[in-house]
N, C-alpha and C positions, 0 to 999 in steps of 0.2 A: 691437593689435587685428588679428585675422586677416581676410583679404580677404572672407570670406563673412559676417562679422558685420555686424549693423546698426549704423550710427553711433549710433543711439538705444538700443542694447541696454542694458538695465538688469538686471543680475543681482541677484535678491533671493531671499527664501526660497521664493517660489512657483516661480520659474523653476528654482531648484536642486532643489526637490522633484521636478519632472517632467523635469529635464534638457532644458529647452527654452531658446530664446534670448531671447524677448521675452514680457512679461507680458500677452498678449492671448489671450482665449479666444473662439472662435466660439460664439455662442448656438446650442443644438441646436434644430432645427425639427421639429415633429411633422408629417410629411407632405410637407414641402418641403425636407428635407435632401438634399444631393447629394454624391456621392463627390468630384466635381471641386472643389467649394468647400471641403469638409473637408480634402482633400489640399492645396489651395492655401494655406490658413491654416497648416497644419502645416509645409509646405515653406517658408513665409515666416518660420518661427521661432516661431509661436504654437502654440496648442493647438486643432486642428480638432475639432469635435464633430459627431456624427451622431445624430439623434433616432430612436429605435426604436419610437415609438408605432405600434401596430397590426401590428408585425412578429412573425411566429412564429419558431421556432427555425431553420428552414431559411432564411428570409429574412435572419436575423441572421448566420448563418454565411456566406451568400453575400455580404452587404454587407461584413463584416469582411475577407473574402478580396479583394474589390474595392478596399477601402481600403489593404490591405497592398500590393497591386499598384501602387496610385497614389502611395503615399508610404512612405518608410522611416522617417519621423518619428513621434513619439508622437501618438496621437489618443484621443478619448474617445467612448464609446458611452453614450447617455442613455436612461433608463427612467422611467416613471411608476409611483410606488409606490401600490398600492391603499390608500386610507385610510379605508375604511368608508362613504364618501359615495356610492359607486357603486351604481347599480341594475342588478343582474346578471340579474334575471328580471322579466318584465312579462306580465300576463295578455294573451292574444291580442286581446281586445276593446280594451284600452288601446293595444296596438301598432297596431291598425287605425285607431283614432281619431287618434293622432299622425301616422300615415302619410297619412291623408286630408287633414290640414292642409297637407301638403307636396305633395299630388298635382299642383297646378298647375305646380310646377317640373319634375316628371318629364315632364309633358305638354309643357311648353315646350321641353324639351331632347330630346324624342322618346325617352324612356327608359321601360322597363317598370317597373311598380309592384313594389317589393321584397317578398319574402316574409320572414316572421319567421325570423331566424337562430338556430342552436343557441346561439351566444354572440356577444356584441357586441365583444369584444376578446380577443386571445390570452391564454393563461395566464401570469401574472406569473412564477411559479416557473420555467416553461419558458424565458421570456425571459432571466431572470437567469442560469440555468444556461448557456444558449447564449452570452450575453455574456461570462461568466467563462471559458468554454472558448476563446473567441476571443482571450483575453489582450490586450486593448487596454492602453495605458498607464494609462487612467483609466476607471472606470465612474462616471457621474454620475446623480443622482436628483433628481426633482421630486415635489412633492405628499406628501412624508413622509420619515421616517427609515428607511433600509434596515435590515432586521433584523440583530441581532448575528452570526448565522450567515453572512449575506451579506458583511458587512464583514470578518469573520474569514477567510472563504474567499478573498475578493479579496486581502487582505493576504498570505495564504499563497502566493498565485500571483504576488505582486509587483505587484499592481494597486493604484493609488491610488483612493481613494473621495472623491467630491465631492458635497455635498448643497446644497440650495437653500432659502433662507429669505426670507420676506417681512416678518418681524418679528424683533425681538431674541430673543424667547422661542423662536422656531423655530430661530434660529442656535445658541442655548444647547443646545436639545434635540439638534441635529445633532452638536455637538461631544461631548456626552455619549454619543451613539451611536457615536462612534469615527471620524467622517469625518476626512479629511486636510486638507480645505479647505472653506470655505463661500461660496457665491454669495449675496450680499446684493442681492436684486432689488427695486428701487423700483417704485412704481406707474406710472411713466412707460413701463415696458417694454412691448413689443408682445407679442401672443399671450396665452396663458393666465396668469392670476394663480395661482401655484402654492402658495397658502396651504394649511396643513393643521392648525394648532392651533385656529384660529377661522375662521369664514366669510370668504371673500375680501373681501366688502364691509366687513368690520371690520378688515381687515389692509392698508389702502391707505396705506402709509407711503412718502413720497417718497425718492428715492435720496440726496439731500443730508442728510436727517435720519437715514436708516437706516444708511448706511455707517459713519459715525464711531461710532455707538452699538454696532454689531455689532463693529467693530474693538476697542472698549473691553471688550466682553463675552466675547469668545472669544480663545483663544491660538493657534488655527490660522490659516493665511493666509486673507484675505478677498478675494473677487473681486467687484468692484462691477459691477452691471448695471442698466440702465434709463436711457434718455435719453443714452447716451454714443455719439457718432457722429463726433467729430472730436478734434483735438489738445487743444482746451480741455476737453472732457469727460474725456479721459484724464488731463490734468494735475490737474483738479479732484478726480477719484476718488483719485488717488495722494496728493494733499494731505489728503484726508479720512481717510487711514489704510488705503486698499486696497492689496493686494499685486499685484493684477492687475485688468484690466477684462474684462468679457464684453460682446460687441457682437453684436446680432442684426440689426436693421433695415438698417443700413448694408451689411452683408454680403449680406443677402437681396436687396438691390437691384442686386447685381453680376451680370455675365454668367455667372459660374460657378455661380450659384445655380439651384435647381430651380424657382424661381418663373417662371411663363410670362411672355413679353414684355409682355403686356397688364398684368399685375400689377406688373412692374418699372416700367412707364410710370406707373402710378398712384402708386407710391412716390416717383418723381421729379417728380410733378406737383403742382398746387395742392390737389387733394383731400386729400393726405396731411397738410395743416396741421391737419386736424380728425380726432381719433380718439374713439371711444366705448368704454365698457365694456359688454359685452353677454353674455347667456347664450343668445341666439337660435340660434346656429349649432351649439353643442356641448352645451348644458346646463350648462356651467361658464363662469364669468366670464372673459372674454378681451378684450383691447384690439385694436381694429381700425378701419379706415377705414369709415365708414358707407356702406352701399349699399342698393339696393332691397330685397333679401331681409331684411336686418336690420330695416329700417323696417316691412316687412309682417309679419314674425314678431313683432316687439315689439308691434305693434298687435293681433294675435290674442290676445296674453297667454297663449297655451298653448304651452309648450315642453316636450318630453319631458325626463326627467331624463338626466344623464350616466351611462353612455356611449351611451344609446339615441339621443338627438338627434344626437350626433356620428356615429354609425353611419348613421342615416337620411340626414342631409345629405351624408354621405360617399359615398352611392350616386349623387349627381348632381353634387357640386362638381367632381370631376375632369373630367367631361364639359363643364361650364361653362368650366373652365380651358382645356381643349383647344380650345374654340370662342372663347376670348378674351372670354367674357361676364363682365365684372367685376361685373355686377349680381347674379349668383348664386354668387359665390365667397366664400371667407373671405379678406379682405384684411387679415391681421394686420399691425400696424405699431405702432411705438413713437412717443412724442411728439417724438422728435428727427428724424423724417423730413424736415422742411423744411431740415435742415442737409446733406442728402445732395448730394454733388457728384461722386462717383466711380462708375466702372462696372466696375472689376476689383478682385479681392481684394487684389492687390499694392498698388494705389493706396490702398485703405482702410487697410491696414496701415501704409503709409508716412505717411499723414495722422495716424493715431492716435499713432504713435511720434514724430512731430514734437513731441509734447507732453511727451516724456520729459525 
């Protein structure tokens, strides 16, 4: 063993596929990904990932350049596949109605009322083109199967493609679509439920049930995600047939993460013991720690469709974060948060690999 290798290094078909040392993937975060954390996980021998939700081509090129500067190791860029459930246009009167529901939060944070945008999210084709031009080691996708042209072009450029499944059927569809590996994400995972074949509410399979079934159903490497935060979760995932683990919440709670200190404090505190599945903040089902805004919006019963709600709350959530106001932020977290003990990416990696 060379000096820089991890004692717990386990070479398997996933690490060989990517030329990395350890079978640990950083969960990509929409909105709270950081170059520092992505680079730290890659430098630690795993696969750092950066979520590109909301990024246009210029922002993607800039981010990829920053990642290249921060690490010489492989990293992944992650995108959301449009799957036909998005509301791309909304009558002005509907926009006004949904905005009015959120007016108290703009007022509370001292922010102006937003005007209806030309579009609610960047063009997916533009994102894919920019991500492929950046030539990361991996492009990963959630909410669907990337098109055959995307997979083909990625492979032509030497880029591996990873897809994300919440059910066995989705894993099978991804393999049929030509992906090189599949993330099997159980309902324990924090953040958005990335289901695409059936509604998320009908796709809530736990990690322990999902991973072995996906491992049996596909021939490509399987990355287990959801509820994995320590050496025991790592060992269990590998015992269930996974080739790697993907970890989100434990890394989100580290100093290298883009989560503001108040958010990290909540992740390490008693409130993180309880999470809920809600559409309140984005219009899509996501797991997070309940707070005042979730309770109030759930009570109104009126939530704009995705991505409109995500865009609207996205006009004030960053300001709430900047003020450390955890009542008005999205506190995405998985069910393993009470297991968090570490505050740096290196410590989290070491803890996970102790289960190898």
